[in-house]
C-alpha positions, 0 to 999 in steps of 0.5 A, spaced: 523 529 505 524 531 498 527 538 497 522 544 497 520 545 490 518 552 486 510 552 485 508 552 478 502 557 475 496 554 475 494 549 470 488 545 468 488 537 470 487 535 463 494 538 460 497 532 463 495 525 463 499 524 469 495 529 473 489 526 470 491 519 473 492 522 480 484 524 479 481 518 476 485 512 479 483 513 486 476 512 483 478 505 481 481 504 488 473 505 490 471 501 485 475 495 487 473 496 494 466 496 492 467 490 489 470 486 494 465 488 499 460 485 495 464 479 494 465 479 501 457 479 503 456 474 498 462 469 500 459 469 507 452 467 505 455 462 501 460 459 505 457 460 512 450 460 512 449 458 519 454 464 521 451 469 516 444 468 519 447 469 526 451 475 523 446 478 519 442 480 526 448 482 529 453 485 523 451 492 525 454 491 532 460 488 528 462 493 523 458 499 525 463 501 530 469 501 525 465 504 519 463 509 524 470 511 526 472 511 519 467 516 517 469 520 523 476 520 521 475 522 514 470 528 516 476 530 521 481 529 516 477 534 511 476 539 516 483 539 519 486 540 512 481 546 510 482 549 516 490 549 517 491 548 509 495 542 510 493 536 507 497 531 510 493 529 516 492 522 514 499 521 513 500 522 520 495 516 522 497 512 516 503 508 520 498 505 525 491 505 522 491 498 518 494 494 524 489 497 529 483 495 524 486 488 524 487 488 531 479 489 532 478 483 527 483 479 530 480 480 537 473 480 535 471 473 538 473 476 545 468 482 544 461 481 547 457 483 541 461 478 537 456 472 534 456 466 538 460 462 533 466 466 533 466 467 541 466 459 541 471 459 536 476 463 540 482 468 536 484 465 530 492 463 530 492 465 522 489 472 524 494 473 530 500 472 525 497 477 520 497 482 526 504 480 528 507 482 521 503 488 520 505 491 527 512 490 524 510 493 518 508 499 522 514 500 526 518 501 520 513 506 517 513 510 523 520 510 524 521 512 517 515 518 518 518 520 524 525 521 522 523 525 515 519 529 520 512 528 518 509 527 525 510 534 526 503 538 525 506 543 520 509 538 515 506 537 509 507 532 503 510 536 498 506 533 492 499 536 496 502 543 495 504 542 488 497 539 486 493 544 490 497 549 485 496 545 479 488 545 479 482 549 480 481 551 488 474 548 488 476 541 484 482 541 490 477 541 495 473 536 492 479 532 491 481 533 499 474 531 501 473 525 496 480 522 496 485 524 501 479 524 506 474 519 505 477 514 500 484 513 503 481 512 510 477 507 507 483 503 504 486 503 510 480 500 513 480 495 507 487 492 509 484 490 516 478 486 512 483 480 510 484 479 518 476 478 518 476 473 513 481 469 517 477 470 523 471 467 520 475 461 518 476 454 522 481 454 528 487 450 527 495 451 528 498 455 523 499 452 516 505 452 511 502 457 507 501 462 513 508 461 515 511 462 508 506 468 508 509 471 514 516 470 512 515 473 506 512 479 509 518 480 514 523 479 508 519 484 504 519 489 510 526 488 511 528 490 504 523 496 504 527 498 510 533 498 506 530 502 501 528 507 506 535 507 509 539 508 502 534 514 500 535 517 507 543 516 507 543 519 500 539 525 501 543 527 507 549 526 503 546 530 497 545 536 503 552 535 505 550 531 512 554 525 511 551 520 516 557 517 520 554 510 522 549 509 516 544 503 517 547 496 514 547 496 506 545 503 506 551 507 504 553 506 497 559 510 496 556 516 493 560 521 490 559 528 488 557 526 481 551 522 484 549 528 489 549 533 483 544 528 479 539 529 485 536 523 486 538 516 488 540 511 483 544 506 487 543 500 491 536 497 490 534 504 487 538 501 481 534 495 479 527 499 481 525 506 481 521 505 487 523 499 491 520 502 497 513 502 493 514 495 490 515 492 497 509 496 500 504 493 495 507 486 495 506 486 503 499 487 502 498 482 497 501 477 502 496 479 507 491 478 503 493 471 501 493 468 508 485 467 508 485 465 501 491 460 501 488 457 508 481 457 505 477 451 508 472 447 505 465 450 505 462 446 510 457 451 512 459 452 519 465 454 523 469 447 523 475 445 527 478 441 521 480 446 516 482 444 509 488 448 506 487 449 498 488 454 493 480 456 491 479 454 484 478 459 479 471 457 475 472 455 467 467 459 465 461 464 468 457 469 466 459 476 467 454 478 472 456 472 476 463 476 477 462 478 484 457 472 486 460 465 483 462 461 489 468 459 486 470 467 485 468 469 492 473 466 496 478 471 492 475 477 495 480 479 500 485 481 494 480 487 493 483 490 499 490 489 496 488 491 489 485 498 491 492 499 495 496 498 489 491 502 485 492 508 490 500 507 489 500 507 481 496 514 482 501 516 487 507 514 483 505 517 477 504 524 480 511 523 484 515 522 477 511 527 474 514 532 479 521 529 479 522 529 472 521 536 472 526 537 477 532 533 474 534 532 467 537 525 468 530 523 471 527 521 464 533 517 462 533 514 469 526 512 467 528 509 460 533 505 464 530 502 470 523 499 471 518 503 475 517 497 480 519 490 478 526 489 477 524 484 471 522 490 467 529 493 469 532 487 466 528 487 459 530 495 459 537 493 459 537 488 454 533 492 449 538 498 450 543 493 449 540 490 443 539 498 440 546 500 442 544 505 447 546 502 454 553 505 455 550 512 453 544 511 458 548 509 463 553 514 462 548 519 463 545 516 470 552 513 473 557 518 471 562 514 475 564 509 470 565 504 476 558 504 477 556 502 470 557 495 471 
């Protein structure tokens, strides 16, 4: 948990572009979600007409339950936030909702209300792999949320408290209703939809792409866990509570000069300002790629002979066909990952707005290290070296000369 901050006087959102991003970028997430929904329905009609004819009669039974659950959660989250003055209730269920939705779509063929085609096909091994990787993701996030104390009902993400004092009360209530409650819950639901796509595909043993994506997911979670541990170890060291047995690769031999800087800039955090957020976005892109890389031939029905290939992007099409072109619609699972990434872009912009106001050296850190990609960090280093400022910038961030290499 980040340090407590002093709340500034109220201000209008338009006073700072990063605050405007907090309001506007969630709208882009909603647009991506809508686009993916439209592409998904068109994809079903084009690729599986027989299944669509069956599903069209029963899809209310298939989708109505989880969507009603999302709406109920959103209402409860909004009301709880208004009653308690705490907007972090959705954060406490974030750790397990995506795997829950994925589990629903994975085991959909076992439910009585599933279309007959899905019942006959059985559970998809591809969807099971997706569910397994997401359970591992959930364990990591749940553990990190627990040790930070966010499962306590009295705890609130410091950014919500700050935003509440940055914008007018009515605007924050609308933000709480539209974004914190509804958009975030629907985005969590959207992360389960790629498993739905996998469930609709022909049954076969896991393909090479499935195994590679599963391995990438596990590696990504391990790197993210390392970034979490480095941040946790640093924050404890900064507060004078050095951990006796830190996790592997978590202790970066911090000094008192590092503690005075106020933010972690060693280990993975020396090549990315938010390595944990980078891994979070990558994980859901890997999840979205399972059904895309394993897309079968468009036989019109569920087949037991899948053909694994990367869908061909059309050379040309009219803009109005963006969500309906048969060569575009197989990419619809990416909409869930793009929505998630847009959410993190807004969240990270606001996080950095807060951090840069607390620590003088953070602006220099932003100049030296990329927000997400290590490649951006490399370009920044090369540019600073070319302009002759690299040594000066590194000295501001890493005052210990041994850490400037």
